[in-house]
NUDREN-713947 format. One record per residue (C-alpha): residue number from 1; residue in one letter; x, y, z. Coordinates in nm, 4 decimals. Example, Ala and Ser with C-alpha at 12.3 -4.5 7.8 and 13.67 -1.06 7.14 Angstrom:
<rs>
R   num   residu          u          v          w
R     1        a     1.2300    -0.4500     0.7800
R     2        s     1.3670    -0.1060     0.7140
</rs>
This chain:
<rs>
R   num   residu          u          v          w
R     1        m    -0.0216    -0.6978     1.3706
R     2        a    -0.3718    -0.8066     1.3622
R     3        m    -0.5990    -0.6535     1.6449
R     4        f    -0.7810    -1.0085     1.7915
R     5        n    -1.0988    -0.7880     1.8605
R     6        p    -1.0923    -0.4620     1.6636
R     7        p    -1.4223    -0.2531     1.6777
R     8        h    -1.6859    -0.2488     1.3372
R     9        p    -1.5482    -0.0014     1.1274
R    10        g    -1.9018     0.1821     1.1599
R    11        r    -1.7991     0.3313     1.4718
R    12        s    -1.4818     0.4882     1.3136
R    13        i    -1.7022     0.6455     1.0687
R    14        k    -1.9963     0.7894     1.3154
R    15        d    -1.6890     0.8871     1.5728
R    16        a    -1.4211     1.0563     1.3201
R    17        c    -1.6663     1.1426     1.0295
R    18        i    -2.0123     1.1953     1.1585
R    19        d    -2.0090     1.3303     1.4989
R    20        a    -1.7047     1.4912     1.4057
R    21        l    -1.8742     1.7355     1.1927
R    22        g    -2.1991     1.7726     1.3818
R    23        l    -2.4045     1.5653     1.1226
R    24        s    -2.6880     1.3610     1.1661
R    25        i    -2.7315     1.0307     1.0886
R    26        t    -3.0231     1.1189     0.7796
R    27        d    -2.7798     1.4553     0.6603
R    28        a    -2.4906     1.2181     0.6239
R    29        a    -2.6927     0.9438     0.4749
R    30        a    -2.8416     1.2325     0.1934
R    31        h    -2.4581     1.3331     0.1780
R    32        l    -2.3305     0.9961     0.0974
R    33        g    -2.6699     0.9632    -0.1456
R    34        v    -2.7626     0.6251     0.0391
R    35        a    -3.0718     0.5474     0.2370
R    36        r    -3.0784     0.6606     0.6275
R    37        h    -3.1633     0.2624     0.7043
R    38        t    -2.8700     0.2044     0.4862
R    39        l    -2.5784     0.4248     0.6724
R    40        s    -2.7668     0.3254     0.9911
R    41        r    -2.7024    -0.0137     0.9173
R    42        v    -2.3224     0.0126     0.8637
R    43        l    -2.2752     0.2490     1.1561
R    44        n    -2.4232    -0.0148     1.4359
R    45        g    -2.2465    -0.3002     1.2916
R    46        r    -2.5051    -0.4959     1.0822
R    47        s    -2.3416    -0.4624     0.7802
R    48        g    -2.0021    -0.4329     0.6497
R    49        i    -1.8620    -0.1465     0.4132
R    50        s    -1.9056    -0.2431     0.0767
R    51        p    -1.6953    -0.1513    -0.2247
R    52        d    -1.9527     0.0823    -0.3129
R    53        m    -1.9565     0.2468     0.0480
R    54        a    -1.5890     0.2611     0.0607
R    55        i    -1.5934     0.5099    -0.2795
R    56        r    -1.8963     0.7274    -0.1209
R    57        l    -1.7052     0.7855     0.2100
R    58        e    -1.3634     0.8141    -0.0302
R    59        k    -1.5252     1.0823    -0.2373
R    60        s    -1.6867     1.2476     0.1442
R    61        g    -1.3150     1.2944     0.2039
R    62        w    -1.3511     1.0572     0.4732
R    63        s    -1.0036     0.8636     0.4092
R    64        n    -0.9858     0.6140     0.0913
R    65        a    -1.1873     0.3229    -0.0405
R    66        d    -0.8865     0.1099     0.0787
R    67        h    -0.8409     0.2261     0.3998
R    68        w    -1.2475     0.1126     0.4774
R    69        l    -1.2126    -0.2248     0.3503
R    70        r    -0.9127    -0.3224     0.4738
R    71        l    -1.0979    -0.1747     0.8215
R    72        q    -1.3469    -0.4194     0.7151
R    73        a    -1.1705    -0.7123     0.6463
R    74        s    -0.9553    -0.6962     0.9291
R    75        y    -1.2819    -0.6780     1.1213
R    76        d    -1.4353    -1.0382     0.9229
R    77        l    -1.1144    -1.2135     0.9549
R    78        a    -1.1356    -1.1835     1.3560
R    79        q    -1.4882    -1.2454     1.3775
R    80        a    -1.4502    -1.5767     1.1630
R    81        r    -1.1133    -1.6679     1.3835
R    82        k    -1.3848    -1.6533     1.6526
R    83        h    -1.4763    -1.9956     1.5945
R    84        e    -1.2289    -2.1277     1.3756
R    85        d    -1.2012    -2.4622     1.5963
R    86        e    -1.5080    -2.5570     1.4294
R    87        i    -1.3961    -2.5208     1.0591
R    88        h    -1.2326    -2.8578     1.0118
R    89        v    -0.9917    -2.8492     0.7079
R    90        e    -0.6897    -3.0594     0.6582
R    91        r    -0.3937    -2.9359     0.5290
R    92        f    -0.2545    -3.0883     0.1396
R    93        e     0.0433    -3.2728     0.1126
R    94        m     0.2476    -3.2685    -0.1633
R    95        a     0.3448    -3.5820    -0.3265
</rs>
């Protein structure tokens, strides 16, 4: 069952990976091979986890890419559902 309001997956990266290892954001970004501001945007929920970032997380030993992309998709869908009443589409009827 999907969560109604799941946290942004960046929080999981920060809590379970970076903070758990006592890393700074700068050190984690360098380890992942991304700019500090790129990682910071993900951790603070201003950017999503891209497939490229998911692979970087996987290669670092932090779960697998599929896991990170599923978390991101669940988060994105929950955000979209918050305004689904504004999406007006009629169901197709087959003849």
